[in-house]
N, C-alpha and C positions, 0 to 999 in steps of 0.2 A: 506324705512324700511318696513319690513314685520313682523308682529307678528305671530309667529308660534303657541304659546299656552300659557296658564296661568299656573303658579306654585305658591305654597304657601310658604311664608317665614315670619319671624318675623322682625319688624322694631321698631322704637322708636317714641315718641310723639314730637310735635312741641316745639321749643324753645320760639316762640311767646307766648303771655300771655294768654294761654288757660289752661283748666283743665289738671293737670298732675296726673297720677295714682301713688298711694303711692308705689306700688311694683316696680316701675321704678325709684324711687327717686334717689337712689345712682347712677344708670346707667346714669341718666340725667346729674348729676354733672360731671361724667367722660366724657360724650359726649361733654359737653360744653367746655372742655379742649382739647379733641382730635379732635373734629369736625367731626369724622366719626367713623364707627365701622364695621368691617368685621364680619358679623353674619352668622354662619353656617346655612344651611337649616335644616328643621325639621329632615331630615335623617342624620345619623351620618357619612355615607360613601361618601357623595357627597354634592356639593353646586354649586351655579350658578357662573360661571366665565365669565369675559369679556376678549375676546381673540382678539388680534390684529395680523394681518397677512399682508404680502406684497401683492402688486398687480402687479406682474411682467408683463412687456409689452409683453413678449413672450407668455404669457398664457392668460392674460386678458387685453384687450385694454380699454382705457378710455371710449370708446363708447360701451363697451360690454354690453350685455343684463343682466338684473337682474337674469335671469335663470342661465346664465353662471357663474355669480358672486356667486350665492348661491351654485352652484355645486362645485366651488372652495372652499367655506367655508366648505361644507360637506366633502370634501376630507381630511380635517384636523381631523375629528372626528374619534377616534380610533374605530376599528371594534368591540372591546370588549365591547363597551358601550351598544350594543344591547343585550348582554347576561348578563349584570350585574344583579344579582339575585333580588336585592331589587328595581330595577327600570325598570322592564320589560315593564311596561305600561306607562312610562314617556317619553315625547318627548326628543330628543337629543338636538335640537336647540330651544332656546327661542326667540331670535331676530336675524335677519340678518340686519346689518347696511350698508347703501349705500351712505349716504351723510356725516355724521359726522365723519366717520372713515372707514377704511377697516377692517372689523372684525365682530364678532358676539358674542352673549351671549348664553352659553350652560350649562346644568347641567353636571358636571364632578366630578369624584373622583380624588384624588391626583395622583394615579397611571395612570389614563387616561391623566392627564395633562402632566406627565413626558413622556408618549409615544408620545403625540402631539408635545412636544418640539423638537423631533428628526426630524420632517418633514421639508423639505426645504420650505422657505417662512414664517415660524413661527417667530413672533416677541416677543410676550409676552402674559401672561395669569395671571390674578389676580382675587381673589374673589370679587364679587360685594360689594360695600360699601353702608351703609345707611346714607343718609344726612338728615338734619332736616330743618323744616320750620323756618325760621328766624323771599261822606261825606257831612254833611250839610254845613259846613263853610269853609273847606279848599280851594275849588275853589275861593271863594270870597277873602280869605286871600292871594291867589296867584294872585289876580288882574284880574281874569276871570269874565267878565260881559256879560250878554246877549245882542245880537245884536250890539256888538261893539268889537274893538280890535281883539285879536287872535281868539276868538271864532267865530267872524264874518268872518275873513279872511280865516279861515280853514273850515268854515261851520261845526263847532263842531266836526271835525275829520271825516267827510263824506268820504267814499270810502276806508278808511284804515282798515286793518285787524290786530288785535292784538291777538297773541297766548299766552295763559296763562297756564303755567305749575304749577299745584297746586293740591289741594285736590278735584277738581271737581267743580260743580256748582249746586245751587238749581234753576232750570229753571223757576219755577212758580212765582218767586218774581217779582213785578212790575218794579223793576229796569231794568229788561231784556225784557220789552215790546218792540215790533218793530213798534209801531204805528208811521206812517209817515216816516218810514225808507225805502230806496230803497233796491233792491236785492243786494247781494254781487257782487263784480267785476267779470267779465268773467273769470279772471285768477284763481278763487277759485276752487280747486280740492278736498277739504276736505269733510268730511261727519259726520253725526250724527249716532252713533251706539247704540246698545242695546235698552233700553227702551226710548231713546231720539229721535227716528225717528219722533215722533209726537210733541216733545217739542221744536224743533228748529224752528227758524223763521229768519227774516231778521236782527235781532240784534244778536241772538245766532245762528251762521251759522255752527258751528262745535262742536261736543262733542264726545270725544273718551277716553277710559280708557286704561292705561298702568300699573296701579298699580296691581301687580300680585295677590293680595289677594282680588281684587274687580272686579265685573263683570259689573259695571255700572258707568257712569260719575257722578252720583248723589253725591253731597257733604254731607257726614255724619260727617264732622268736623266743617265747617263754614269758615275756613281760605280762601278757594278758592272763595267762594261766595263773601266774603268781599273784596278780592283783585280785582276780576273781576268788581265788581260794582264801586270800586274806580277808575278804569281805564276808564270805559265806561258806567256806569249806567245812565239810563234815569232820567228825572226830576220826583221826587216823592214828593208830598206835604205832610206836616205834619209828617215828619220823626223825631223820637226822641227815647230816651231811658228813660222811666219813666217820660216823660215830660221834660227831660234835653236835651240840644243841639237841641232844636226844630227848624225846618226850612224845606226848600226844599232840599232833598238829590239829588245830581247829581254827576256823575263821571266827570273826567277831559275832556274826549273826548266823549260826550254823543251820537254822531252820528257814532262813529266807530263801526265796527263789531267785535264780540268776537268769538274766536275759543278756545275751552277748551280741554286741554290735562291733564287728571287725572294721576298724577305720584306718589301721596302720598295717603296712607290710614291713619287710625287713629294712626298708630305707626311711620310712617316715610316715606322716599322716597328713593327707590333703584336707584343707579346711572345707572344700566342697563336699567331701565324703563325711566329715564330721557334722556339718549342717544337715546332710541327708539322714544320717543316723539319728540325730536328735529329733528331727522331724518325725521319723518313723517311731521312735521310742515314745513320743508323746501320744501318738495314735494307739500304740500297743498297750498302754496302760501301766507303765512303770511307776513306782513310788519314789525311787531314788535314782539319780544318775551319777555315776562315778567316772571322772575323767582324769587320768594320771598323765596328762599331756598339756602342751600349751606353747605359746610363742612369747614375743616381747610385749611390753605394755603398749596398749593402743587405746584410743578413744573408744568408748563402748559401742558407738554406732558403727564403728569400723572393725570390731572385734567379733569374729564368728562365734566364739564360745559364749561371749556375753550376749549376743543376739539370741542364740539358741536357748541359753539358760534363762533369759528373760521370759520367753514364751513358755518354757517348761515350768518355771516358778509360778507364773500366772495361772497355770492349771494344777497347782498344788504339788508339784514335783520338786523335791529338794535336790539341788545340784552341788556336788562336792568335787572340788578340783585341787590339784597339786599347785603349790606356790612357785615351783621351779627350783632348779639346782644351781643358781648363779650366785649363791652366797660365798663368803660372808659380807658381800658388798651391799651398800645401801641402794634402795630403789631399784631392785632387780626382779620384782615380782611379776608373775603372770596371773591371769584370772582374778582381777581385783574388784570386779563389780560387786556392789553391796548385796545383790540378790544371789551371789555365789558364796558358798563356804570355802574359804581359801586356807589351805592346810600346809603348815611348815613341818619340818622333821626334827626328831630328837632321838636320843639313845634309849635303850632299855637297860636294866640292871644286870644283863648277862654279858659276859666277855668270853671270847674263845682265845684263851691266853697262850701266847708263845713268847719265848725269850731268846735273846742273843747274848752270849757271854764272850767277852774279848780276852785276849791273852793277858791283859793287865788286870783281869778279874772283875772289871766293870761289867755290869749286867743291865740290859735294857729290855723293857716289856713292850710287846706288840700284840697283834692279833693275827690268827690264821685258822683256816678250816682244813689245813693239810692233815692227811691221815698219817700218824707217826709209826704205824705198824711196819716193822722192818727197818726203821730209820735208826742209824747208828749215830748217837749224839757225841761225836768226836770232833776235836778241833781240826779245822781245815784252813788253808790260806785264804786271805781276803783279796779281792780284786776290784779295782776302780776302773770302770770302762771309760771314764772321762779322760784318763791319762793316755796320751799319745793317740787319741781318737782320730780316725780319718773320716768318720761320718758324724754329722751334726746330731744325729739321733742316738749315737752310741751311749751317752750318759743316761738316756731313757730306756736303754735295753730294747730298742726297737727291733722288730722282725728283720732279720738279715743284716743287722748292723754290727753284730758282735763277731768280728772276724779274727780277733787276736788269738793265736793258739795258746797263749799263756792262761786263758780262761779255764782250760781243762783241769778238773779236779779242785776248783776253787769256788768259794762263796762270793757272789757278785753283788755289789752295792749299786742299786738302780734308783734313779730319780723317778718320782711319780709324774704322771702326765705325759706330754709330748704327743698325744693323740693315740696312744696305745693302751689297751686295757691291761689290767694288772696280771691277768692270766696269760695274755699274749707275751708279756715280758718274761714270765716264767718259762714259757715254751721256748723263747729265743735263747734264754740262758741254758736251758737243757740241751737245745740243739747245738750250742757252741761247746758243750762238754762241761758246763758248770755243775756243781753238786749241790748248790743251794743259792738262795737269793734273799736279799734284804731290800725292801722298798722303803724309801723315806719320803714323807709327804712334802708338799710345798709349804713355805712359811705361813701362809694365811690359813692353812688347814688346822692349825693348833693341835689339839689332842684328839681330833676325830680320826679314828682308825677303822680299817675295813678288814673283814675276815673273808678270804677267798679259798676256793677249792683248787689249790695249785697242783701242777704236774710234778713238782719237785719240792723238797723242803724249803719253805719260804714264809716270811712274815712281813707285816706292815708296821712301821714305827713312825714316830713323829719327826718333823724336820730338825728340831733341836737335838734329838738323839742321833739322827743321821749325821749331822755336822760334827758331833763329838766322835762318832766312829771314824769319819773322814780325818779328823785331827789325829786320832790314834794311828791310822794307816799312814799318814804323812810324816809321822815322827817315829815310826818303828820300822826297822829294817825288814822284819819278817812278820807282818801282822797276821794274826790268826783269830778265829772265832768258832763257836759252836752254837748250833740251833737246837732248842728243846721245845716240846709241845705239851703243854699242861692240860689242854682241853677246856671244857665248859666250867666257868666260874660264875656263880650266881651271887648277887648281893652288893653290886656297886652302889654305894651310898650317894655318889654324885649324880646318879641318874634321877630324872632325865636331864641330859645335857643337849643344848641346841647343836645340831650338826653344822659343821662348817659350810657345807654346800647349800644349806637351806636358805632360800632367797629372803631378803629383808625388805621392809618398808623404808621410808614412807611410800605410799602409793603415788605413782606419777599420774595415773588417769584420774584419781580423785583423792587428793591429799587429805581431805576432810573426813575420810573414812579410814579408820585404823585397820591395817592389814599387815601380816596375815591375821586371820581371825583366831586361829588356834594352832597348837602343835601336837603331834602325836608320833608314835614309834615309826622310825624310818631308817634305822642303821642296823645292818646285819640281820635282816628279817628273814626268817625261814618260812617258805611256803611252797606250794606245789609247783612242779616244773615238768615240761614234756620230756620224754625219753631222749637220749642223745641221738643226734642225726645219723650216727653210724649204724643204728638199728641193732646194736648188740643186745642180746636178751638179758633182762634184769629180773631178779627175783622180787626185789622191793620197789615200791613206787618211788619216783624221783622227787627230791626236794632240793631247794636251792636257796642260798643266802644272797640277798640283794639289798642295795641301799639306794635311797633317793626319796624325794618328796612323792615320787610315784608309789612308794611303799607306805608312807604316812597317810596319804589320801584315802586308800581303801580301808584303813583302820577307822577313820572318821565316817566313811560311808557306811561301814558296818554298825557303828554306834548309832548313827542316824536311823538305820533300819530297825534296831532294837527299840529306839524311842518311838518310832512310828507304829510299831506293833503294840507297844504298851499304851500308847496314847493316839489312837487312830484319827482323832479330830484335830490334832496339832498341825498347824500350818508349817511350811518350810521355815518361815521367820521365827516361829516359836521354838521349833526344834533347835535351830542354830543358837537362839538366845539361851536356851536351857544349857547347851553345851558350853557356851562362852562364860556365862555368869557363875558357873559352878566349877570352873577350871582350877587346877592346882597352880599355885604360884611359887611353891617351894618344892625341893627335891626330897629324896628319902631321908636325908640327914636333917630335914626341916630348915634348910638354908635356902635363900633365894635361888631360883633356877639359874644355872650357869650357862655361858656360851662356850664355844670351842676353845677359848683361851683359859677356861675355868675361872672366869670373872663373871660377876652378876650380869645376866643377859639384858640387853636393851629391849625396850617395849616393842620396837619394830622388828625384833627377832622372834618374840614369843606371842605377840598379840595379847589375847586374854589369858594365856597360860597353857598348861598341858591338860589334855582332856581327862576328865574323871567321870566315867560312864555312870557309876552308881549314883553320884550326886546329881548328875544331869537328869536322872529319872524323877527327881523331886525338887525342882528348882525354887519353888515358892512363888516367885514373881517372874514374869517374862516380858520382854519387849517385842510385841507383835507388830513389826513394821507393816503398815497398811500398803497394799499395792498401789492404791491411788496416790500415795505420797511420792512415788517415783517420778511422776510428771513434774511437779514443782521442783523436785531435786534435780532432774535432768535440765530443766530450763535454767536453774541456778548455776549449772556448769557452763553457761553461756554457749550452749549448743544452738545451732540454727533451728528454725521450725522444721525444716526438712530432716535434719539429723535426728532430732527427737522423734519425728514421725517415723523414721526408719526403724527405730526400736519398738515404738508402740503400734506400728502397722496401721496408722490412721493419721489424718491431717491434724496438725497441732498449731496453735497460735500462742506462743509464750507470752505475748503482750496481754492476753486475756487470762493468764495464769499468775497467781501470786507465788512467785518463785521463792525458794528457801535456800539458805546456805547449806553446804554439805553436812555440817555438824548438827543441823536442825533435824535431819532425818532421824526417825525413832529407832536408833541403832543401839546395841548393848554396850557400846564403847564410845569414847570421845577422842577426837583428833583435831586440834585447832592450832592456828598460827595467831599468836597474841602480841599486840603492841600496847600502846598507852591507853587505848580506849577499851573499856571493859566489854565483855561479850556475854550475852544471856541466851540460853537454849532451854527448850522444854523437852521433857520425856514423858511418855505414858507407859505405865506398867499395868499388867493384867494379873490378877490373883489366880493362881492355879494350885495354891497350897491349901491351908485351912481356911474354911469359910470366914470365920471370925478371927482376925489376926491384926497385929499392930507391928509396924516396922519402924525402926529408928535409923537415921542416917549416920554413918561413920565416914569421915573424910580423911583421906591421906593426901594432903595437898602437895602438888609438885613443888620442889624448892623454888622460892621466889614468887609463887603464885598464890593468890587468895582464891579460895573456892567457897562460895556460899550457896547452900541449898535451901529452898523454901517450897513447901513446909519441911520441917525436919522430922516429922512423924507422918506416916501414912497408915490410916486405920481402915481396914476392910471389914465389911459385914456379910459378904456373900462371895461365892465362887464366880470367877470370870468378871468380877467387878474391875473397872478401870479407874485409875487415879493418876493425876498429872503432878509433876513437880518441875521446878525451875532451877537451873544451875547458872550462877554468874561467876565468870572467871575474870580476874584482873591481876595486873602485875603489882606486887607489893612495892611501896614507896622506897624501901631501903634495899631492894633487890639488885644484886650485882651479877645475877646469873644471865647466861646467854646460851644459845643452842637449844638442845632438846632436853626437857625435863619431864618426869613422869610421876604419876600418882594414881589414886583410885577414889571412887566413892562406893560405898557398900550399904545396902539396906539389910538390916538384921532383925530377926525376932528370935524367940527362944529355940526355934527349930531350923530356921533357914538363914543363909547368908548369900546375898545377891550382889555380886561384885562387878563393877564396870571400870575397866582400866581407862586412864586419862593420859594422853600424849599431848604435850604442849611444845610447839616450836616458838621460842621467844625471839621476837624481831623488834628491837627497840627503834627501828627506823619508821615503824608504822605508827602514825598518830602523834609523833613528837614534833 
C-alpha cells in the first residue's frame, strides 16, 4: 500500500462508551442501526471512492512491480479529473492497494465515475463508508499467572507482532515501556512516522497514521491507547481510577511488540483508510491484527474488513475483530467472515460497588468509579427531571436541558441513553446544582452495569431498580436518598455474564457459520489512557475504565499472540480452533454462562463460550480450516463469479468448482437450519496433543434433534495426523420443538476435551 496524500472529511464518534457530541446525537442513533454512513466530502462535487479493478494476466502478472500496478490504476482515472475546476490542487489518487484488493481510493465526481465505468477491467466503485469504534484484573480472571502456565510457555508473547488499527496511541505511557524487551524480529519492515520517530522503542515498533484528517499517530481519543495496552501493556504497579480497581496493570501479552495504525480520528474510521492500513500491515510483517471497529453486516465481497482480513489470513496473519455493541438483539453482528475471529463481550468477577439507600430503607446496588474522598453520605432530596420537563432530553439529563432551579441540592434520577454519555449527564447535573446522580438503564440492558469516573457522586443501576425508585418518589411527599461507595469487590460468582450490548448471532452474511466465535472480558475494563486534554500535570499515569466489544477484542488478540509465541507454526485457523474448542461454558459458580437477564445465555450470544487461555495452549485436536476450502464455500453462498473473484483477487468460475454448504466448512462449530431431510457434514481434526492417543465422542444432542457421529472413536498414532468424521443431523420423529435449539459434540481422551457447539434452527416447513 502506498499513501499518496491526505484529504479532509467528516466522520462520526465511537460507539464505545466515550463522550458523544450533542450535535451528533441523532446521527449516532441512525448509525447504530445502519452501521455505516456514506458521507460526502467537504466539497459538493466530489468524494472519495474505493475502486476495484481486474488484474488481467495479459497486462499485469502476479509478480508485476508495484510501479506497473500503480500505472494500471492510474489508467482508470479520467483525464478530466486534472481539469476539474474545484480540485485543481487535489491529488487524484489517495491510496493504491496491493495486498487487500486490486484497486485504489481516489477523489472523484459522479461524472468521473461514470466515465471510469466504461473502461475495460473496471469492476466497481463506491463512496467510502465511515465505520465506528465498537487491565488490572482481567489477566488474573483469565487464569494468567506470572512464571507459570501459558505466560511462561509463551514467554509472555515474546517475538510476536500485533498490529492495532484504532485511534492511535499515547507513546509516553509506562504501559509501553520497552525495558527488558528484545528488538523486533528481523522480518519487521514497518516504521514510525511523523513525530513518532523518537517515540518508538522495542515495545512500540511501528506507528503510522492513515486517518485522513490526522497528521500524527498520537491518540487524541483514548480508545487506541486503551486497546493497545490491553493487548500488550507492560506491568505497571498502582494502576487505578480514583483508587478503584487498584492493582498492577498488565496486558495479556506483555512481551509482544506493538505496531500502531491510526485509522480513526475523533469522529470515526473511513473504510478506505482501514483498507490502506491493512494493506501496509501485511507488508510490514505483523502476526496478529486487532480491530475494535466495524459496521453493519454486509456480503463479504462488499465488506472492507472481510476483504482485508482474507488477504491477511492468506498470509498467515490472524485477524481478531469486535462483534459490535448492538445487543442484546439478534443478528446484529459485525465482522462475521469465517476467516475472522469474532469476539463478544462479558463481565469479569470484579465490581466497583456503590449503593443508593432510600428514605423507606430500601437499598439498591449499582456501580461507580467515583472517588468518595470528602463525600458526605447523608440523605438528600430526590429529583425527577421528567416531571414538568420543557425539553425532550431532560429525562436523559442532557447537556443544557436541566433548567429547573429545584434541582439545586438534590440527587437527580436520570435515564440512560438519549445520545449523551454517562459522564456528560453527571456534568449536566452538577452544572444545574445537583449534588448527586442515579442513572438507571434501559429495560433491555438487564443487569449490565457500568462504572464511570463521575464529576459528582453518582452510580449506575438497573432499569428494574430505577422504576422502583421512581415509584417511591411518586408515592412519597418528600423522597430522599443517600449514596455510598464501597469500592472494589472481587469474587462475583455469576461471572462471566454476557454483556447486554454484546451483539448476537445468527450471522446475516453467513448463517451457516456460528458467530460470535468467542466471548471475553469487555465490561469496566481498566487500561492505559492519555492524559486529560487540559494538560494538567499528573504524578501518576492515567488509566481509564471502558466497556464494549472494543475491550473484549484486544483480550482475544492478546491471547492469540501468546498462542502464536508458544506455537509459531500454528496457522490462524488452528489458533482460533484452539481458543474455541477449549472455551469455558460455565461460570465461576459452575453453572451455565448467563446473559444480561441472568438467564442461561443463548448460543448466539456466547458462541463457543468464554476464552480459557491456559486450556487453549494444549487443545489436543484442532480444526485447521484449509484456505483452499474458502473457494467452494464462497461459491456455495451463491455469489457471482465476479463477487468471489473480488475476494480471491483472481478470475473464478464457480461452475467448475464443487461448491459446499456453509456448514461443510471445516469449522470448530456447527450452525444449521434443519427440516425433514437429514443433513450430513464432515470434519477433519488434526492431532496436536499426544502422538498416540484415542478420543471418544460425547454428544449433547439439541432438544428434538438426533445427532449421529461416525466413527465414534478416533485413534491417532502420530503428531499432526489428520482424521475425518461425519455428523448426521435429523429431526426426531416425536419432536415438537421449533425455533433455535443448541447442543454440542465433544471429543475426549484422558487429557483433553475438544468441544464444538451446535446451533440448530428448526424449520418444519423444509422438506415436509
